[in-house]
N, C-alpha and C positions, 0 to 999 in steps of 0.2 A: 617874702623870699626865704625858700629853705637854705639851711645851712649847707655848706660844703661837708663831704665826707672824705677826709683824707687819711690813709693807713700811714704808717711808718714802721717797717719791718726791721728787726735788728737781730743779728744772730747772736746767741749767747755764747760768748769766750770763743770767737769765730775760729781764730788759729787752731786753738787746742781742741775745739770741737771737731772741726774738718780732719785734724790729725787722727783723733781718737777713731773716728768713723772709718777713715781709710785704712786704719790697722786692724780693726776689728773686721772688716770685709775682706782683709788678707789673712785671716787665720789667728791673729794674736787674741789671746783670752783675757788679757786685763783691759778694761775701759780707762784711759787717762783721765777721763772727766770724774771717775770716782775715787782716786787717790791723788796724794799730794804730787802734781806735776806742772811742769811748765814747758812752753816752746821756748828757746832761747839761743844764746851763742855757745860757742866752744868753751865747755867748762875748763879746759887746760890753759884758757887765756883769763887771767883774773878781770880783764875788762868786758867781757862777753855780757850782755843784757837780758832781761826778762822781756819776752816780746808778747806772751800770754800765759795766763795760769788757771788752773781748776779752781772750783769753789774750795775742795779740801786744802790747797795751797793757801788760797787767799785766808783760810782761818789760822794760819801761822804767821800773818802779817806780812806776807810775800806781795809786793807792789810791781805792777807792770812798768819797766824802764830801769829798776834797779839791777845793780850787778848780779850776775848769777852766782859768783863768790858771796856776795852778801845773802841771797836767797838760801843757798847751801847751809850757811851758818845758822839761819833761823829753823832749818828743816833738814836735819842730816840724812833722811831717807827719801828725799826729794828724787823725783824722776824728771830727767832732763832730756828733751827730744829737739834736734834741730828743725828749722823750718824748711818747708818744701811749697813755695810759692806756687809751681805749677798745680799741684792739688788743690790748693786752696782757690785759685781762680777757676778751676773746672768745677768745684763745688758751688761757688758763687754764681756762674753761668746756669747751672742747673737750677738754682733757686729762681734766678730771674726768669727762665724759660716758664717755670711754673705759676709765676705771678702774672705773666702776660696772659694767662688763660682767664684772668679776672676782670681784665681792664686794658683798653688800649693805651691808658694814659699811666705808665710806668717809668719811674726816673730812678736809674742808678745812682745812688748817693756817695757810696763808697763800697769797697770790696765786699763789706758785710752790712751794708743797709741800703733799703730802696723805700721808695714812696709811691704809694697808689692812690690816684684819684678815682673813688667810687661814688663820686656824687650823681652820675646819670644812671647808675644800677639800682632801681628801687624795687626791684622785683623780688630781691631776697634782703632780709633785714643784714645790716651792717655788721652786727654783733655775730650773728650765725656764720656770715662768710669769713670773718677773721679767725673765728674758732676752727673754721673748715680748713683755710690756709695753714694755720698754725699745725694742725694734726696732720696734714698732708705732709707738710716739710719732715715733719718729726716721722712719720711711717714710711715715706718714699726714699727720703734723702738721708734721713738718720740722725739728724741734728735738730736742736730745739732753737725756737725763736721767742723774742718779745714783740707784741704789736700793739702799738699805741693808736688810738682812734681820736681825731680831733677836727676841727672846722677849718685848720690851716696846718701846714708843713710844721710850724713852730710847735704847736699844742700837741700835734700828733707825736713830734719827737719827744717833749717833755713827758708825754705819757708813758711812752715806752720804756723810759728809764725809770718809773716809780717804784716796780719791784720785780726783781729778776729770781730766777730764770722761768721760761716756759709760761709766760702769763700774757693776756688781754687787758688793757687798760685804756679806758677813756678819759678824755679831758676837754670838754666843752667849755663855752663861755661861763655858763652857770655853774660850773664846777671849780672855776681858777681859785675862788677864794678859799675853799675848803681843801683842795688837793694841791696847789701849786703855791700859794702866798705863804703858807708856814715854812717850806723849804729854805735851806740855808741859800743865801744870794749867789753864793758859787756855783750851786746846781743850774742856774739859769744858762742857757745856750747863749755864748759869747761873753761871759764873764770868766776870764782867767784869774790866775793867782796876782797878777798885779792890780787889776780892777778891783778884786777881792779886797786888797789891802787899802785901797783908796776909799772903798764904801765903808768898811769896816772902821777906818779912822774918822768917819763922821756919823758913826752910830747906826750905819746901816747893816744889819746882819740877815735879814730874810728878803726873800723875793717880794714879800707884801709891803715891807718897809719902804723899798726901792719904788714898788708900782705907786704908792700914794705920795711920793715927792711930787713938789711943783715941777713941771717941764721945763719952765724957764729957768728955775734954779738949776737943775741938773745939766741943763745945755750951756749955763754960764760958766759952769765948773768943768764939764768933760766934753763939752762941744757935741758935736754930730755921734761920735760913738756912744755918748752919754744918753742922748735921746733915742738911740737905736734901743739900748738896753732897757730904757724905760718903757719904750713901746713893747718890748717881748715880755716884760714883766707884767704888762696889763694884756698880754695874748694877743698882740696886734702884728700881724703878719700876713701878706697877700701874695706871695711869689707863686707861680703856677708850677705843677708838676710837669717838668720837661720831659716829653718822651721823644724829642729829636735832639740831635747834636746841634749846638750853635756853631756858626761860622768860625773856622780855624783862624784864631788870631796869634798863637803861639804854639809851638810844639816843645813839649819839655818831659823829662822823667826825673824820677827821685829815688832814694832809697833810704830807709831807715836801717842803718847796719845792725848786725847782731851782736858787735862788740864796740867799745870805744875806740876810736881812731885816733891813735896819738902820736903818729909819725908821718913825715912828708911823703914818704915813698907810699905806704897804704893810701893815704890821701889821693895821691896821683892815680894810683890802679883805679880806686873807685870812680874817679873823675873820667878815665878813659873808658871803663865799663859802661857808664852812662851816656858818655859821647857816642860810643858805637851804636847805641840804640836810637838815641835822637838823630844821627845822622842817617842811619836807615830809614826812619819814619818820615823825614823831611823830602828825602829823595823819592820815596815811596809815593809822596803826593804830589810831586813834581813842583816843589817849591824851593826857595831859597829865602834866607834871612840876614837882616844886617844888625841885630841887636842880641848879643849874647849875654845871659843872665846867670850868674850863680849865687845860690843861697845856702847857707850852712845853718845847722842847728846842734848846738853843742850840748854837753852832758847835763848841763843844767837847764836845758830846753829853751835856751835864748838863740833867737834867730836874728841873722844879719846877712846881708847881700851886697854884691856889687854887680855892675853890669858895663859892656862895652859896646860902642857903636862903630861898626865896620865901614870902611871907605867903600867897599863892594859887599853886595849879598853873597853867601855862600852856603852850599850844601855838604861841605868837605866834612868828614869825621875827623880829620887830623887838625883842621883849622879851629873848629868846635872845641876840640879837646885842648889844644894848645893855648887859646884864649881864656877857656875856663882853668887851665892850670896857672896862667899868669895871674887871673884874677884870686885864685886861692892864695897864691904866694903872697899877695899884696895884701890880703885881708885877715889870713890867718894868724893868730897870735900864740898858738902851740897847745891850746887848751884842748881836751878830748872832744872830738866830733862824733855825733850820733846819725845826722841826717846830711845827705848832700842832694843838691836840686840844681839840674841844668835846664835852660829853656831858650829857645831861640825866637825871636820876632822880629818885626818889621817885614812880614813875609810878602813875597812877590813871585810870580811865575818864573821858571826856570827856562823859560824857552826864548827868553831876550834879556841879555844883562850888559849893562854899560861897565866895560872894563875901566881900570885905574892905570895909569902910566908909574904911578908909585909903588904898586903891588905886582908880584909875580904872577901870573896865571898858570897853573900846573895843570895841562890837560892830562898829563898821563896820571896825575893823582885821581882826577874825576873818573877817568875810564877805570881806575884800579878799584876804586869805590863801588862803581856798577858791578864790576865782574865779581867783586866781593858779594855784594848783595844777592845776585842771581845765584851763587853756590850755597848761601846760606837759606834761601828761600826754598830752593829745591832740595837740599840734603839735611837741613836742620840749622839752627843758630851756632850749634857747637861745632859744626863741620869744619870752619875755617876759624881758629881764635890766634890772638897774639901770643907769643911764646912766654912773655913775662908773667902770664896768668898761671902757668903750669904750676902745679903744687903751691899755690899761693894762698888758697882756701876762699879767695874771692871769685865770684862768675864772672868770667870774660864780658858777657853782655848783660846789663841790668836793666829792666823795664820791658815796656811793650806788652802784649797781652798774656804774657806768662809770668808776670809778676803782680804785685799788689800795687805798684806804683801808678799804674794808670788811674786807679780809683784809690785815692789817699784815704787813711783810716778817718780824717776828720777834714772837713771843708768848712770855712768861715761862711759860705754861700749857701743858703737854702734854695 
């Protein structure tokens, strides 16, 4: 049986590349990719953070996620540009359209990553096709990508990270020992900083050292997550390239802020902006939900979440916001927040709903939500916004197809 041929396409410095291409196409003379530059938050606020950086900026030691203020201290001549998620989503969509010319099996993994199953296309050698895709993206769309090739999604993704930018790498089973095992263990997909510390504490510093452990030993120590990364270290992974959307189990949106949110007023505004989009999306699908979840990630990248079960399902923007705000007030301890995520699950059709005598049913609110949706879909999302967002610097509606949140920068599910 022949090995599968899976491609992983990863845009190099995605936000900054797309920003640079857009500006060059509109007459700018300087290529942001060739100078020390970042995409980041408002420099006037010391809690703005770096969302993307150029290779010259990386040479100054600038890190994604650090404060813009800190980045400026490292590089006084740093060029800083604000993010434009609408441009980035258009660039991502253009890349996806190009990739679908090569296979019907294309999975969008994040805004800047995709998988292709090329197993059934043996008429052209996979390496020739990979180089053709890479060059077409560069010539037709203006930005560069890395392409990793392997027998499964895990090894293809690991291959695309080997050396950047603008490269094609392979990582098949017979190459694991030489190409993957010598890498630091934290380079393995799903090994974060906490797991790295645990592994290092027991003398495990490379992927190869993890791969050669007894699986019973690592299971007794780290349980199922340990067995998962042990299998990954040995190149074992078999999830299919999903070219169709799974059934909707929950609807949600999130945002990584361009600055640290360190006060309740701004926190509530981000929750309201996300709730606006979640409400619009669930009503567009003619669904309701009875579980509202809120997840936060702080400035140290620690995540925590709460959820609430409702007595009756809802599709109301105000209800989603009010519950999220209550959850936020209960769980937030005052530390700076960098990511907000709201989702609604326990979905059911909105054509029939059992009402509760204990809760007020607001028919006027329902009619108002629908009217606002119609206006926004006809005249644009910003045609009708809440006045609290005026001059706030916070987008009044966050999420959906015009932002990166539909395709988070990294998912733990291949």
